[in-house]
Each structure stands twice: as structure tokens, then as C-alpha cells.
C-alpha positions, 0 to 999 in steps of 0.5 A, a space after each residue: 261214129 266220129 273217129 272210128 273207121 268202118 271196114 267195108 263188109 267185103 275186102 277182096 284179097 290180093 289174089 282176086 285183084 290180080 286175077 281180074 287182070 287176066 282173061 281166059 282165052 279159047 284154050 283155057 289159058 289165062 292171058 293178061 288183059 293188056 295183051 288181048 286184042 281189046 287191051 292192045 286197042 285200048 293202049 294204042 287208043 290212049 297213046 294216039 289220043 294223047 298225041 292228037 291232043 298235044 298236036 291240037 294244042 300246038 297247032 291251035 295255040 300257034 294260030 291263036 298266038 299269031 292272031 293276038 299278035 296281028 291284032 297288036 296284043 301281047 301273046 299269052 304266057 301259055 302259048 308265047 313259046 310257040 312264036 319266034 322272037 321276030 314275031 314276038 317283037 312285033 307286039 312287045 319291044 322287049 323281044 326286039 333284037 338289040 341295036 348294035 352300038 359301036 364305040 371306041 375302047 379306051 385303054 385303062 391305066 397301065 396298058 398303053 405304051 411304056 405301061 405294064 401289062 397287068 402286073 407283068 412287063 410287056 412280053 417281047 415282040 413276036 417277030 423280029 426282022 433281024 431274025 433274033 430269038 425273042 429276048 427281053 431287052 430290059 426296057 420294061 424292067 430287069 430281065 426275069 430269070 430264064 427270060 432268054 430261051 436260048 442255050 448260051 453254049 450254042 455247041 449243039 452237043 450235049 455232054 454225056 450224062 451218067 446216072 448216079 446214086 441208086 440208078 447207076 449200072 453195076 460195075 463191070 461188064 454185063 453177064 455172059 449169055 448162057 
């Protein structure tokens, strides 16, 4: 008896289980049960039943949570999400909005006048009333390489640059058109 599996006397085959899903209509055709009138009614009834239960849970849960807050009790975990933060703050101060605190910020070392800006010198001013381009003046250390963005020639004409090496054009005139 123990350790032995009893096989039931009748085991329906897969074909017979599948045939149970079908219903014969008036013309003798086999129609899947869920496409019959009764099957559609059952499907929609299940769907609408789930929607009604969910709606009742949300509506009645909110009413119950508000009733608890109005009595001064904390809302329970399963309907706390149904209340706004302001409503939760009425019974639990952890949910109150934090008070604004205004303080003066004290700059750390190296950020004041004459100090370094992190590890780099302070950048040049953005606006110069003398209309000069931005340049490092050297007061915060030596000017870095390429610190000035202006062209020292100031001619406005760039010399013609000829490609060389593998990219040079072939010598002589271009070939004639045929």
C-alpha cells in the first residue's frame, strides 16, 4: 500500500479531453465552447466580476483608510497607498512635507578669491568691458598651453594648403574628355 501508486481504472485519452472543449451546434459542426453564446457570457461575467471586485476594493479601502485617519489612527499597510501624502501626514508625522531650512553656504578651502578652482586655475572672466577676447592674465599661475584662442597672425587669410604624400593629385593636367 505505501510506496505504490494506484492507477485509476479509467484514464481518458487526450483526444477525449480535447473533444470535451467542443460543442456540436444545430448544423452538426463542432464549435469550441468559449465561442458559443454560453461561453461568451461566462467569459464576460468573469471579466466584469474581476473589475467589480477591484473597484470595490479601491472604493471601500479608501473609505476605510479615511475613516481611520479621521479617528487619529494610522492607516493600515494594505490601503495606505489609497491616501495622498497630505492625508497621511494628518495621522503620521513621517509623511509631513519637510520644513525648508535656509542657511548660508560656507565655501570650502581653495574656492575663495585667489584660490584654485578645484585643481585648475580660475577661468578668465566671461565679459571684459574693453572688448578683449578671453585670455589668461597669469595672475593665477602660468598661462596653459593654448590658453589664448586667438590667431597671432590676425591676417584673415589662410595660406593655401597642398596635400602631400599618398593624397597628392597626379602630376600634369587632367585627362581630356571623350
